[in-house]
PDB file with SEQRES, HELIX, SHEET and CRYST1 records, atoms N, CA, C and O in Angstrom:
SEQRES   1 A   89  MET TYR SER GLU LYS ALA ARG HIS ARG VAL GLU ASN ILE          
SEQRES   2 A   89  ALA LYS LYS ILE ASP PHE ILE GLU ASN ILE VAL LYS GLU          
SEQRES   3 A   89  ASN SER SER ILE VAL TYR ALA LEU GLU ASP GLU ARG PHE          
SEQRES   4 A   89  ASP LYS LEU LEU HIS SER GLY GLU LEU GLU ILE LEU THR          
SEQRES   5 A   89  HIS PHE GLU LYS GLN ASP ILE LYS GLY SER TYR GLU LEU          
SEQRES   6 A   89  HIS ILE VAL GLU GLU VAL ILE ARG GLU ARG LEU PRO VAL          
SEQRES   7 A   89  ILE THR MET SER VAL ASN SER ALA LEU LYS LYS                  
HELIX    1 AA1 GLU A    4  GLU A   26  1                                  23    
HELIX    2 AA2 ILE A   30  GLU A   35  1                                   6    
HELIX    3 AA3 PHE A   39  HIS A   44  1                                   6    
HELIX    4 AA4 LEU A   48  LEU A   51  1                                   4    
HELIX    5 AA5 LYS A   56  SER A   62  1                                   7    
HELIX    6 AA6 LEU A   65  GLU A   70  1                                   6    
HELIX    7 AA7 VAL A   71  ARG A   75  3                                   5    
HELIX    8 AA8 LEU A   76  LYS A   88  1                                  13    
CRYST1    1.000    1.000    1.000  90.00  90.00  90.00 P 1           1          
ATOM      1  N   MET A   1      51.770 186.731   7.406  1.00  0.00           N  
ATOM      2  CA  MET A   1      50.883 185.638   7.800  1.00  0.00           C  
ATOM      3  C   MET A   1      51.701 184.370   8.039  1.00  0.00           C  
ATOM      4  O   MET A   1      52.723 184.153   7.388  1.00  0.00           O  
ATOM      5  N   TYR A   2      51.259 183.556   8.955  1.00  0.00           N  
ATOM      6  CA  TYR A   2      51.962 182.335   9.309  1.00  0.00           C  
ATOM      7  C   TYR A   2      51.623 181.225   8.331  1.00  0.00           C  
ATOM      8  O   TYR A   2      50.566 181.231   7.699  1.00  0.00           O  
ATOM      9  N   SER A   3      52.537 180.276   8.220  1.00  0.00           N  
ATOM     10  CA  SER A   3      52.249 179.105   7.385  1.00  0.00           C  
ATOM     11  C   SER A   3      51.187 178.257   8.088  1.00  0.00           C  
ATOM     12  O   SER A   3      50.999 178.355   9.301  1.00  0.00           O  
ATOM     13  N   GLU A   4      50.514 177.444   7.325  1.00  0.00           N  
ATOM     14  CA  GLU A   4      49.491 176.556   7.887  1.00  0.00           C  
ATOM     15  C   GLU A   4      50.119 175.571   8.868  1.00  0.00           C  
ATOM     16  O   GLU A   4      49.514 175.222   9.882  1.00  0.00           O  
ATOM     17  N   LYS A   5      51.331 175.126   8.559  1.00  0.00           N  
ATOM     18  CA  LYS A   5      52.042 174.185   9.429  1.00  0.00           C  
ATOM     19  C   LYS A   5      52.350 174.831  10.784  1.00  0.00           C  
ATOM     20  O   LYS A   5      52.149 174.215  11.830  1.00  0.00           O  
ATOM     21  N   ALA A   6      52.839 176.078  10.756  1.00  0.00           N  
ATOM     22  CA  ALA A   6      53.153 176.783  11.998  1.00  0.00           C  
ATOM     23  C   ALA A   6      51.889 177.013  12.814  1.00  0.00           C  
ATOM     24  O   ALA A   6      51.885 176.816  14.029  1.00  0.00           O  
ATOM     25  N   ARG A   7      50.827 177.425  12.154  1.00  0.00           N  
ATOM     26  CA  ARG A   7      49.551 177.662  12.841  1.00  0.00           C  
ATOM     27  C   ARG A   7      49.039 176.368  13.488  1.00  0.00           C  
ATOM     28  O   ARG A   7      48.560 176.373  14.622  1.00  0.00           O  
ATOM     29  N   HIS A   8      49.150 175.281  12.755  1.00  0.00           N  
ATOM     30  CA  HIS A   8      48.702 173.981  13.275  1.00  0.00           C  
ATOM     31  C   HIS A   8      49.490 173.594  14.530  1.00  0.00           C  
ATOM     32  O   HIS A   8      48.917 173.070  15.485  1.00  0.00           O  
ATOM     33  N   ARG A   9      50.785 173.849  14.528  1.00  0.00           N  
ATOM     34  CA  ARG A   9      51.608 173.520  15.691  1.00  0.00           C  
ATOM     35  C   ARG A   9      51.204 174.350  16.907  1.00  0.00           C  
ATOM     36  O   ARG A   9      51.154 173.838  18.025  1.00  0.00           O  
ATOM     37  N   VAL A  10      50.920 175.622  16.687  1.00  0.00           N  
ATOM     38  CA  VAL A  10      50.487 176.475  17.798  1.00  0.00           C  
ATOM     39  C   VAL A  10      49.116 176.029  18.303  1.00  0.00           C  
ATOM     40  O   VAL A  10      48.862 176.066  19.507  1.00  0.00           O  
ATOM     41  N   GLU A  11      48.241 175.614  17.409  1.00  0.00           N  
ATOM     42  CA  GLU A  11      46.934 175.093  17.818  1.00  0.00           C  
ATOM     43  C   GLU A  11      47.104 173.830  18.667  1.00  0.00           C  
ATOM     44  O   GLU A  11      46.360 173.618  19.624  1.00  0.00           O  
ATOM     45  N   ASN A  12      48.084 172.993  18.314  1.00  0.00           N  
ATOM     46  CA  ASN A  12      48.360 171.792  19.117  1.00  0.00           C  
ATOM     47  C   ASN A  12      48.868 172.163  20.502  1.00  0.00           C  
ATOM     48  O   ASN A  12      48.529 171.508  21.487  1.00  0.00           O  
ATOM     49  N   ILE A  13      49.683 173.217  20.580  1.00  0.00           N  
ATOM     50  CA  ILE A  13      50.149 173.693  21.884  1.00  0.00           C  
ATOM     51  C   ILE A  13      48.949 174.118  22.724  1.00  0.00           C  
ATOM     52  O   ILE A  13      48.872 173.802  23.911  1.00  0.00           O  
ATOM     53  N   ALA A  14      48.020 174.832  22.107  1.00  0.00           N  
ATOM     54  CA  ALA A  14      46.821 175.288  22.818  1.00  0.00           C  
ATOM     55  C   ALA A  14      46.014 174.094  23.340  1.00  0.00           C  
ATOM     56  O   ALA A  14      45.517 174.128  24.465  1.00  0.00           O  
ATOM     57  N   LYS A  15      45.884 173.054  22.537  1.00  0.00           N  
ATOM     58  CA  LYS A  15      45.155 171.860  22.965  1.00  0.00           C  
ATOM     59  C   LYS A  15      45.837 171.185  24.152  1.00  0.00           C  
ATOM     60  O   LYS A  15      45.171 170.717  25.075  1.00  0.00           O  
ATOM     61  N   LYS A  16      47.150 171.139  24.122  1.00  0.00           N  
ATOM     62  CA  LYS A  16      47.883 170.508  25.216  1.00  0.00           C  
ATOM     63  C   LYS A  16      47.776 171.330  26.498  1.00  0.00           C  
ATOM     64  O   LYS A  16      47.687 170.777  27.593  1.00  0.00           O  
ATOM     65  N   ILE A  17      47.785 172.640  26.355  1.00  0.00           N  
ATOM     66  CA  ILE A  17      47.592 173.501  27.519  1.00  0.00           C  
ATOM     67  C   ILE A  17      46.203 173.272  28.108  1.00  0.00           C  
ATOM     68  O   ILE A  17      46.051 173.173  29.325  1.00  0.00           O  
ATOM     69  N   ASP A  18      45.197 173.189  27.250  1.00  0.00           N  
ATOM     70  CA  ASP A  18      43.836 172.905  27.724  1.00  0.00           C  
ATOM     71  C   ASP A  18      43.781 171.571  28.465  1.00  0.00           C  
ATOM     72  O   ASP A  18      43.124 171.455  29.500  1.00  0.00           O  
ATOM     73  N   PHE A  19      44.468 170.579  27.936  1.00  0.00           N  
ATOM     74  CA  PHE A  19      44.515 169.261  28.563  1.00  0.00           C  
ATOM     75  C   PHE A  19      45.105 169.361  29.969  1.00  0.00           C  
ATOM     76  O   PHE A  19      44.553 168.808  30.920  1.00  0.00           O  
ATOM     77  N   ILE A  20      46.229 170.067  30.095  1.00  0.00           N  
ATOM     78  CA  ILE A  20      46.874 170.251  31.398  1.00  0.00           C  
ATOM     79  C   ILE A  20      45.944 170.989  32.353  1.00  0.00           C  
ATOM     80  O   ILE A  20      45.786 170.599  33.509  1.00  0.00           O  
ATOM     81  N   GLU A  21      45.334 172.057  31.856  1.00  0.00           N  
ATOM     82  CA  GLU A  21      44.429 172.837  32.708  1.00  0.00           C  
ATOM     83  C   GLU A  21      43.239 172.019  33.168  1.00  0.00           C  
ATOM     84  O   GLU A  21      42.796 172.167  34.307  1.00  0.00           O  
ATOM     85  N   ASN A  22      42.709 171.157  32.310  1.00  0.00           N  
ATOM     86  CA  ASN A  22      41.584 170.296  32.695  1.00  0.00           C  
ATOM     87  C   ASN A  22      41.984 169.298  33.775  1.00  0.00           C  
ATOM     88  O   ASN A  22      41.209 169.042  34.697  1.00  0.00           O  
ATOM     89  N   ILE A  23      43.176 168.737  33.671  1.00  0.00           N  
ATOM     90  CA  ILE A  23      43.654 167.811  34.706  1.00  0.00           C  
ATOM     91  C   ILE A  23      43.759 168.541  36.040  1.00  0.00           C  
ATOM     92  O   ILE A  23      43.362 168.012  37.078  1.00  0.00           O  
ATOM     93  N   VAL A  24      44.292 169.749  36.006  1.00  0.00           N  
ATOM     94  CA  VAL A  24      44.428 170.533  37.240  1.00  0.00           C  
ATOM     95  C   VAL A  24      43.051 170.831  37.825  1.00  0.00           C  
ATOM     96  O   VAL A  24      42.857 170.709  39.035  1.00  0.00           O  
ATOM     97  N   LYS A  25      42.095 171.220  36.986  1.00  0.00           N  
ATOM     98  CA  LYS A  25      40.738 171.511  37.464  1.00  0.00           C  
ATOM     99  C   LYS A  25      40.078 170.281  38.065  1.00  0.00           C  
ATOM    100  O   LYS A  25      39.427 170.362  39.107  1.00  0.00           O  
ATOM    101  N   GLU A  26      40.249 169.141  37.402  1.00  0.00           N  
ATOM    102  CA  GLU A  26      39.648 167.897  37.902  1.00  0.00           C  
ATOM    103  C   GLU A  26      40.190 167.514  39.272  1.00  0.00           C  
ATOM    104  O   GLU A  26      39.482 166.912  40.079  1.00  0.00           O  
ATOM    105  N   ASN A  27      41.437 167.861  39.532  1.00  0.00           N  
ATOM    106  CA  ASN A  27      42.080 167.501  40.793  1.00  0.00           C  
ATOM    107  C   ASN A  27      42.046 168.622  41.817  1.00  0.00           C  
ATOM    108  O   ASN A  27      42.590 168.480  42.911  1.00  0.00           O  
ATOM    109  N   SER A  28      41.422 169.714  41.478  1.00  0.00           N  
ATOM    110  CA  SER A  28      41.248 170.873  42.365  1.00  0.00           C  
ATOM    111  C   SER A  28      42.513 171.688  42.618  1.00  0.00           C  
ATOM    112  O   SER A  28      42.430 172.783  43.176  1.00  0.00           O  
ATOM    113  N   SER A  29      43.673 171.187  42.227  1.00  0.00           N  
ATOM    114  CA  SER A  29      44.903 171.960  42.388  1.00  0.00           C  
ATOM    115  C   SER A  29      46.028 171.321  41.582  1.00  0.00           C  
ATOM    116  O   SER A  29      45.961 170.153  41.201  1.00  0.00           O  
ATOM    117  N   ILE A  30      47.043 172.103  41.339  1.00  0.00           N  
ATOM    118  CA  ILE A  30      48.216 171.594  40.621  1.00  0.00           C  
ATOM    119  C   ILE A  30      48.892 170.499  41.429  1.00  0.00           C  
ATOM    120  O   ILE A  30      49.280 169.466  40.884  1.00  0.00           O  
ATOM    121  N   VAL A  31      49.029 170.724  42.718  1.00  0.00           N  
ATOM    122  CA  VAL A  31      49.726 169.766  43.581  1.00  0.00           C  
ATOM    123  C   VAL A  31      49.033 168.415  43.553  1.00  0.00           C  
ATOM    124  O   VAL A  31      49.695 167.390  43.389  1.00  0.00           O  
ATOM    125  N   TYR A  32      47.714 168.387  43.711  1.00  0.00           N  
ATOM    126  CA  TYR A  32      46.978 167.118  43.701  1.00  0.00           C  
ATOM    127  C   TYR A  32      47.069 166.444  42.332  1.00  0.00           C  
ATOM    128  O   TYR A  32      47.176 165.221  42.252  1.00  0.00           O  
ATOM    129  N   ALA A  33      47.026 167.222  41.269  1.00  0.00           N  
ATOM    130  CA  ALA A  33      47.117 166.657  39.923  1.00  0.00           C  
ATOM    131  C   ALA A  33      48.466 165.983  39.720  1.00  0.00           C  
ATOM    132  O   ALA A  33      48.542 164.897  39.145  1.00  0.00           O  
ATOM    133  N   LEU A  34      49.519 166.618  40.186  1.00  0.00           N  
ATOM    134  CA  LEU A  34      50.857 166.047  40.027  1.00  0.00           C  
ATOM    135  C   LEU A  34      51.075 164.847  40.931  1.00  0.00           C  
ATOM    136  O   LEU A  34      51.693 163.866  40.518  1.00  0.00           O  
ATOM    137  N   GLU A  35      50.586 164.910  42.139  1.00  0.00           N  
ATOM    138  CA  GLU A  35      50.771 163.793  43.066  1.00  0.00           C  
ATOM    139  C   GLU A  35      50.090 162.532  42.564  1.00  0.00           C  
ATOM    140  O   GLU A  35      50.536 161.423  42.856  1.00  0.00           O  
ATOM    141  N   ASP A  36      49.022 162.697  41.818  1.00  0.00           N  
ATOM    142  CA  ASP A  36      48.293 161.539  41.303  1.00  0.00           C  
ATOM    143  C   ASP A  36      49.110 160.745  40.291  1.00  0.00           C  
ATOM    144  O   ASP A  36      48.808 159.579  40.039  1.00  0.00           O  
ATOM    145  N   GLU A  37      50.128 161.347  39.714  1.00  0.00           N  
ATOM    146  CA  GLU A  37      50.898 160.693  38.664  1.00  0.00           C  
ATOM    147  C   GLU A  37      52.296 160.278  39.120  1.00  0.00           C  
ATOM    148  O   GLU A  37      53.154 160.024  38.275  1.00  0.00           O  
ATOM    149  N   ARG A  38      52.543 160.206  40.369  1.00  0.00           N  
ATOM    150  CA  ARG A  38      53.902 159.940  40.853  1.00  0.00           C  
ATOM    151  C   ARG A  38      54.251 158.463  40.843  1.00  0.00           C  
ATOM    152  O   ARG A  38      53.394 157.594  41.004  1.00  0.00           O  
ATOM    153  N   PHE A  39      55.540 158.209  40.650  1.00  0.00           N  
ATOM    154  CA  PHE A  39      56.045 156.844  40.650  1.00  0.00           C  
ATOM    155  C   PHE A  39      55.887 156.176  42.011  1.00  0.00           C  
ATOM    156  O   PHE A  39      55.772 154.953  42.091  1.00  0.00           O  
ATOM    157  N   ASP A  40      55.881 156.966  43.078  1.00  0.00           N  
ATOM    158  CA  ASP A  40      55.799 156.349  44.399  1.00  0.00           C  
ATOM    159  C   ASP A  40      54.480 155.632  44.611  1.00  0.00           C  
ATOM    160  O   ASP A  40      54.397 154.726  45.440  1.00  0.00           O  
ATOM    161  N   LYS A  41      53.447 156.022  43.877  1.00  0.00           N  
ATOM    162  CA  LYS A  41      52.184 155.277  43.975  1.00  0.00           C  
ATOM    163  C   LYS A  41      52.373 153.861  43.453  1.00  0.00           C  
ATOM    164  O   LYS A  41      51.818 152.908  44.000  1.00  0.00           O  
ATOM    165  N   LEU A  42      53.162 153.729  42.389  1.00  0.00           N  
ATOM    166  CA  LEU A  42      53.455 152.390  41.875  1.00  0.00           C  
ATOM    167  C   LEU A  42      54.292 151.601  42.875  1.00  0.00           C  
ATOM    168  O   LEU A  42      54.057 150.415  43.105  1.00  0.00           O  
ATOM    169  N   LEU A  43      55.256 152.270  43.453  1.00  0.00           N  
ATOM    170  CA  LEU A  43      56.133 151.623  44.428  1.00  0.00           C  
ATOM    171  C   LEU A  43      55.341 151.134  45.630  1.00  0.00           C  
ATOM    172  O   LEU A  43      55.483 149.984  46.046  1.00  0.00           O  
ATOM    173  N   HIS A  44      54.510 152.002  46.186  1.00  0.00           N  
ATOM    174  CA  HIS A  44      53.757 151.650  47.392  1.00  0.00           C  
ATOM    175  C   HIS A  44      52.648 150.642  47.128  1.00  0.00           C  
ATOM    176  O   HIS A  44      52.196 149.956  48.045  1.00  0.00           O  
ATOM    177  N   SER A  45      52.211 150.552  45.879  1.00  0.00           N  
ATOM    178  CA  SER A  45      51.166 149.572  45.571  1.00  0.00           C  
ATOM    179  C   SER A  45      51.764 148.224  45.166  1.00  0.00           C  
ATOM    180  O   SER A  45      51.036 147.303  44.797  1.00  0.00           O  
ATOM    181  N   GLY A  46      53.096 148.113  45.239  1.00  0.00           N  
ATOM    182  CA  GLY A  46      53.745 146.839  44.948  1.00  0.00           C  
ATOM    183  C   GLY A  46      53.962 146.565  43.475  1.00  0.00           C  
ATOM    184  O   GLY A  46      54.265 145.433  43.098  1.00  0.00           O  
ATOM    185  N   GLU A  47      53.814 147.564  42.645  1.00  0.00           N  
ATOM    186  CA  GLU A  47      53.988 147.401  41.200  1.00  0.00           C  
ATOM    187  C   GLU A  47      55.457 147.587  40.821  1.00  0.00           C  
ATOM    188  O   GLU A  47      55.788 148.439  39.997  1.00  0.00           O  
ATOM    189  N   LEU A  48      56.324 146.793  41.420  1.00  0.00           N  
ATOM    190  CA  LEU A  48      57.766 146.958  41.241  1.00  0.00           C  
ATOM    191  C   LEU A  48      58.253 146.541  39.862  1.00  0.00           C  
ATOM    192  O   LEU A  48      59.201 147.123  39.334  1.00  0.00           O  
ATOM    193  N   GLU A  49      57.611 145.538  39.276  1.00  0.00           N  
ATOM    194  CA  GLU A  49      58.065 145.038  37.974  1.00  0.00           C  
ATOM    195  C   GLU A  49      58.002 146.121  36.896  1.00  0.00           C  
ATOM    196  O   GLU A  49      58.922 146.249  36.089  1.00  0.00           O  
ATOM    197  N   ILE A  50      56.935 146.888  36.883  1.00  0.00           N  
ATOM    198  CA  ILE A  50      56.806 147.912  35.857  1.00  0.00           C  
ATOM    199  C   ILE A  50      57.852 149.017  36.031  1.00  0.00           C  
ATOM    200  O   ILE A  50      58.258 149.647  35.054  1.00  0.00           O  
ATOM    201  N   LEU A  51      58.283 149.252  37.262  1.00  0.00           N  
ATOM    202  CA  LEU A  51      59.289 150.287  37.521  1.00  0.00           C  
ATOM    203  C   LEU A  51      60.653 149.922  36.950  1.00  0.00           C  
ATOM    204  O   LEU A  51      61.501 150.797  36.778  1.00  0.00           O  
ATOM    205  N   THR A  52      60.877 148.641  36.653  1.00  0.00           N  
ATOM    206  CA  THR A  52      62.158 148.243  36.068  1.00  0.00           C  
ATOM    207  C   THR A  52      62.333 148.797  34.657  1.00  0.00           C  
ATOM    208  O   THR A  52      63.443 148.783  34.125  1.00  0.00           O  
ATOM    209  N   HIS A  53      61.273 149.275  34.055  1.00  0.00           N  
ATOM    210  CA  HIS A  53      61.348 149.841  32.708  1.00  0.00           C  
ATOM    211  C   HIS A  53      61.826 151.289  32.702  1.00  0.00           C  
ATOM    212  O   HIS A  53      62.067 151.860  31.638  1.00  0.00           O  
ATOM    213  N   PHE A  54      61.962 151.877  33.869  1.00  0.00           N  
ATOM    214  CA  PHE A  54      62.343 153.285  33.981  1.00  0.00           C  
ATOM    215  C   PHE A  54      63.735 153.410  34.570  1.00  0.00           C  
ATOM    216  O   PHE A  54      64.147 152.609  35.409  1.00  0.00           O  
ATOM    217  N   GLU A  55      64.452 154.428  34.118  1.00  0.00           N  
ATOM    218  CA  GLU A  55      65.762 154.730  34.674  1.00  0.00           C  
ATOM    219  C   GLU A  55      65.580 155.286  36.090  1.00  0.00           C  
ATOM    220  O   GLU A  55      64.612 155.992  36.372  1.00  0.00           O  
ATOM    221  N   LYS A  56      66.516 154.959  36.966  1.00  0.00           N  
ATOM    222  CA  LYS A  56      66.438 155.447  38.349  1.00  0.00           C  
ATOM    223  C   LYS A  56      66.406 156.965  38.404  1.00  0.00           C  
ATOM    224  O   LYS A  56      65.707 157.548  39.232  1.00  0.00           O  
ATOM    225  N   GLN A  57      67.171 157.611  37.514  1.00  0.00           N  
ATOM    226  CA  GLN A  57      67.204 159.074  37.528  1.00  0.00           C  
ATOM    227  C   GLN A  57      65.853 159.668  37.145  1.00  0.00           C  
ATOM    228  O   GLN A  57      65.496 160.744  37.625  1.00  0.00           O  
ATOM    229  N   ASP A  58      65.095 158.983  36.285  1.00  0.00           N  
ATOM    230  CA  ASP A  58      63.774 159.482  35.905  1.00  0.00           C  
ATOM    231  C   ASP A  58      62.788 159.327  37.047  1.00  0.00           C  
ATOM    232  O   ASP A  58      61.953 160.201  37.284  1.00  0.00           O  
ATOM    233  N   ILE A  59      62.887 158.212  37.752  1.00  0.00           N  
ATOM    234  CA  ILE A  59      62.017 158.001  38.907  1.00  0.00           C  
ATOM    235  C   ILE A  59      62.342 159.030  39.973  1.00  0.00           C  
ATOM    236  O   ILE A  59      61.441 159.627  40.562  1.00  0.00           O  
ATOM    237  N   LYS A  60      63.623 159.238  40.222  1.00  0.00           N  
ATOM    238  CA  LYS A  60      64.032 160.234  41.205  1.00  0.00           C  
ATOM    239  C   LYS A  60      63.546 161.621  40.786  1.00  0.00           C  
ATOM    240  O   LYS A  60      63.095 162.403  41.623  1.00  0.00           O  
ATOM    241  N   GLY A  61      63.638 161.920  39.501  1.00  0.00           N  
ATOM    242  CA  GLY A  61      63.200 163.223  38.999  1.00  0.00           C  
ATOM    243  C   GLY A  61      61.727 163.477  39.223  1.00  0.00           C  
ATOM    244  O   GLY A  61      61.306 164.627  39.350  1.00  0.00           O  
ATOM    245  N   SER A  62      60.941 162.421  39.273  1.00  0.00           N  
ATOM    246  CA  SER A  62      59.509 162.611  39.482  1.00  0.00           C  
ATOM    247  C   SER A  62      59.213 163.163  40.866  1.00  0.00           C  
ATOM    248  O   SER A  62      58.150 163.740  41.094  1.00  0.00           O  
ATOM    249  N   TYR A  63      60.145 162.988  41.787  1.00  0.00           N  
ATOM    250  CA  TYR A  63      59.947 163.515  43.130  1.00  0.00           C  
ATOM    251  C   TYR A  63      60.202 165.014  43.193  1.00  0.00           C  
ATOM    252  O   TYR A  63      59.916 165.657  44.203  1.00  0.00           O  
ATOM    253  N   GLU A  64      60.730 165.558  42.130  1.00  0.00           N  
ATOM    254  CA  GLU A  64      60.999 166.991  42.072  1.00  0.00           C  
ATOM    255  C   GLU A  64      59.888 167.703  41.303  1.00  0.00           C  
ATOM    256  O   GLU A  64      60.143 168.581  40.479  1.00  0.00           O  
ATOM    257  N   LEU A  65      58.684 167.313  41.584  1.00  0.00           N  
ATOM    258  CA  LEU A  65      57.540 167.856  40.861  1.00  0.00           C  
ATOM    259  C   LEU A  65      57.271 169.315  41.174  1.00  0.00           C  
ATOM    260  O   LEU A  65      56.458 169.949  40.501  1.00  0.00           O  
ATOM    261  N   HIS A  66      57.934 169.856  42.174  1.00  0.00           N  
ATOM    262  CA  HIS A  66      57.747 171.275  42.460  1.00  0.00           C  
ATOM    263  C   HIS A  66      58.191 172.129  41.275  1.00  0.00           C  
ATOM    264  O   HIS A  66      57.682 173.232  41.075  1.00  0.00           O  
ATOM    265  N   ILE A  67      59.141 171.618  40.491  1.00  0.00           N  
ATOM    266  CA  ILE A  67      59.585 172.339  39.295  1.00  0.00           C  
ATOM    267  C   ILE A  67      58.446 172.386  38.280  1.00  0.00           C  
ATOM    268  O   ILE A  67      58.173 173.434  37.694  1.00  0.00           O  
ATOM    269  N   VAL A  68      57.788 171.258  38.075  1.00  0.00           N  
ATOM    270  CA  VAL A  68      56.663 171.195  37.147  1.00  0.00           C  
ATOM    271  C   VAL A  68      55.533 172.084  37.650  1.00  0.00           C  
ATOM    272  O   VAL A  68      54.893 172.796  36.876  1.00  0.00           O  
ATOM    273  N   GLU A  69      55.300 172.032  38.941  1.00  0.00           N  
ATOM    274  CA  GLU A  69      54.252 172.878  39.530  1.00  0.00           C  
ATOM    275  C   GLU A  69      54.539 174.353  39.247  1.00  0.00           C  
ATOM    276  O   GLU A  69      53.637 175.105  38.880  1.00  0.00           O  
ATOM    277  N   GLU A  70      55.770 174.753  39.416  1.00  0.00           N  
ATOM    278  CA  GLU A  70      56.139 176.145  39.173  1.00  0.00           C  
ATOM    279  C   GLU A  70      55.935 176.531  37.714  1.00  0.00           C  
ATOM    280  O   GLU A  70      55.450 177.623  37.418  1.00  0.00           O  
ATOM    281  N   VAL A  71      56.303 175.644  36.813  1.00  0.00           N  
ATOM    282  CA  VAL A  71      56.110 175.923  35.386  1.00  0.00           C  
ATOM    283  C   VAL A  71      54.630 176.072  35.068  1.00  0.00           C  
ATOM    284  O   VAL A  71      54.239 176.999  34.358  1.00  0.00           O  
ATOM    285  N   ILE A  72      53.807 175.172  35.583  1.00  0.00           N  
ATOM    286  CA  ILE A  72      52.365 175.249  35.329  1.00  0.00           C  
ATOM    287  C   ILE A  72      51.783 176.525  35.926  1.00  0.00           C  
ATOM    288  O   ILE A  72      50.979 177.205  35.288  1.00  0.00           O  
ATOM    289  N   ARG A  73      52.185 176.841  37.128  1.00  0.00           N  
ATOM    290  CA  ARG A  73      51.627 177.995  37.826  1.00  0.00           C  
ATOM    291  C   ARG A  73      52.127 179.320  37.233  1.00  0.00           C  
ATOM    292  O   ARG A  73      51.342 180.249  37.043  1.00  0.00           O  
ATOM    293  N   GLU A  74      53.424 179.405  36.944  1.00  0.00           N  
ATOM    294  CA  GLU A  74      54.024 180.681  36.550  1.00  0.00           C  
ATOM    295  C   GLU A  74      54.128 180.886  35.037  1.00  0.00           C  
ATOM    296  O   GLU A  74      53.876 181.982  34.536  1.00  0.00           O  
ATOM    297  N   ARG A  75      54.497 179.838  34.321  1.00  0.00           N  
ATOM    298  CA  ARG A  75      54.793 180.016  32.898  1.00  0.00           C  
ATOM    299  C   ARG A  75      53.620 179.674  31.978  1.00  0.00           C  
ATOM    300  O   ARG A  75      53.483 180.267  30.908  1.00  0.00           O  
ATOM    301  N   LEU A  76      52.784 178.735  32.378  1.00  0.00           N  
ATOM    302  CA  LEU A  76      51.678 178.335  31.503  1.00  0.00           C  
ATOM    303  C   LEU A  76      50.747 179.491  31.160  1.00  0.00           C  
ATOM    304  O   LEU A  76      50.332 179.592  30.005  1.00  0.00           O  
ATOM    305  N   PRO A  77      50.396 180.366  32.096  1.00  0.00           N  
ATOM    306  CA  PRO A  77      49.570 181.516  31.729  1.00  0.00           C  
ATOM    307  C   PRO A  77      50.256 182.434  30.713  1.00  0.00           C  
ATOM    308  O   PRO A  77      49.597 182.984  29.830  1.00  0.00           O  
ATOM    309  N   VAL A  78      51.559 182.599  30.832  1.00  0.00           N  
ATOM    310  CA  VAL A  78      52.306 183.436  29.887  1.00  0.00           C  
ATOM    311  C   VAL A  78      52.308 182.780  28.503  1.00  0.00           C  
ATOM    312  O   VAL A  78      52.109 183.451  27.491  1.00  0.00           O  
ATOM    313  N   ILE A  79      52.531 181.480  28.471  1.00  0.00           N  
ATOM    314  CA  ILE A  79      52.521 180.746  27.208  1.00  0.00           C  
ATOM    315  C   ILE A  79      51.130 180.811  26.578  1.00  0.00           C  
ATOM    316  O   ILE A  79      51.003 180.976  25.365  1.00  0.00           O  
ATOM    317  N   THR A  80      50.101 180.683  27.393  1.00  0.00           N  
ATOM    318  CA  THR A  80      48.725 180.759  26.897  1.00  0.00           C  
ATOM    319  C   THR A  80      48.455 182.102  26.239  1.00  0.00           C  
ATOM    320  O   THR A  80      47.837 182.158  25.176  1.00  0.00           O  
ATOM    321  N   MET A  81      48.907 183.172  26.855  1.00  0.00           N  
ATOM    322  CA  MET A  81      48.720 184.502  26.258  1.00  0.00           C  
ATOM    323  C   MET A  81      49.449 184.606  24.918  1.00  0.00           C  
ATOM    324  O   MET A  81      48.925 185.184  23.966  1.00  0.00           O  
ATOM    325  N   SER A  82      50.635 184.055  24.847  1.00  0.00           N  
ATOM    326  CA  SER A  82      51.401 184.076  23.605  1.00  0.00           C  
ATOM    327  C   SER A  82      50.717 183.259  22.510  1.00  0.00           C  
ATOM    328  O   SER A  82      50.661 183.681  21.355  1.00  0.00           O  
ATOM    329  N   VAL A  83      50.202 182.097  22.877  1.00  0.00           N  
ATOM    330  CA  VAL A  83      49.476 181.256  21.923  1.00  0.00           C  
ATOM    331  C   VAL A  83      48.257 181.988  21.392  1.00  0.00           C  
ATOM    332  O   VAL A  83      48.026 182.027  20.184  1.00  0.00           O  
ATOM    333  N   ASN A  84      47.473 182.574  22.303  1.00  0.00           N  
ATOM    334  CA  ASN A  84      46.284 183.301  21.887  1.00  0.00           C  
ATOM    335  C   ASN A  84      46.630 184.469  20.981  1.00  0.00           C  
ATOM    336  O   ASN A  84      45.926 184.728  20.005  1.00  0.00           O  
ATOM    337  N   SER A  85      47.690 185.163  21.289  1.00  0.00           N  
ATOM    338  CA  SER A  85      48.130 186.274  20.468  1.00  0.00           C  
ATOM    339  C   SER A  85      48.528 185.808  19.069  1.00  0.00           C  
ATOM    340  O   SER A  85      48.178 186.445  18.076  1.00  0.00           O  
ATOM    341  N   ALA A  86      49.246 184.716  18.993  1.00  0.00           N  
ATOM    342  CA  ALA A  86      49.681 184.172  17.701  1.00  0.00           C  
ATOM    343  C   ALA A  86      48.513 183.709  16.857  1.00  0.00           C  
ATOM    344  O   ALA A  86      48.514 183.881  15.638  1.00  0.00           O  
ATOM    345  N   LEU A  87      47.495 183.112  17.511  1.00  0.00           N  
ATOM    346  CA  LEU A  87      46.359 182.586  16.757  1.00  0.00           C  
ATOM    347  C   LEU A  87      45.383 183.679  16.304  1.00  0.00           C  
ATOM    348  O   LEU A  87      44.565 183.447  15.415  1.00  0.00           O  
ATOM    349  N   LYS A  88      45.466 184.857  16.905  1.00  0.00           N  
ATOM    350  CA  LYS A  88      44.581 185.948  16.503  1.00  0.00           C  
ATOM    351  C   LYS A  88      45.003 186.541  15.166  1.00  0.00           C  
ATOM    352  O   LYS A  88      44.197 187.185  14.494  1.00  0.00           O  
ATOM    353  N   LYS A  89      46.240 186.334  14.778  1.00  0.00           N  
ATOM    354  CA  LYS A  89      46.748 186.917  13.528  1.00  0.00           C  
ATOM    355  C   LYS A  89      46.420 186.083  12.347  1.00  0.00           C  
ATOM    356  O   LYS A  89      46.777 186.436  11.223  1.00  0.00           O  
TER     357      LYS A  89                                                      
END                                                                             
């Protein structure tokens, strides 16, 4: 049997997965959900001052959201199955 601490951590993972899935559902697709959170929206809306708080490499990395999309699309279902399996015990 798992410790209560370990079980709690897996339950938190499940909650975070649900959160991600809800954002994707609200936006009708992974791509739209990710595009809504991009730094370029801040740039194009003239919110340059707030961007000074971020490293250039992090802003640049946000443009590579296809990696995040792939993880959500390909790996999240696998992780969800593992979480469900762990919580059944």
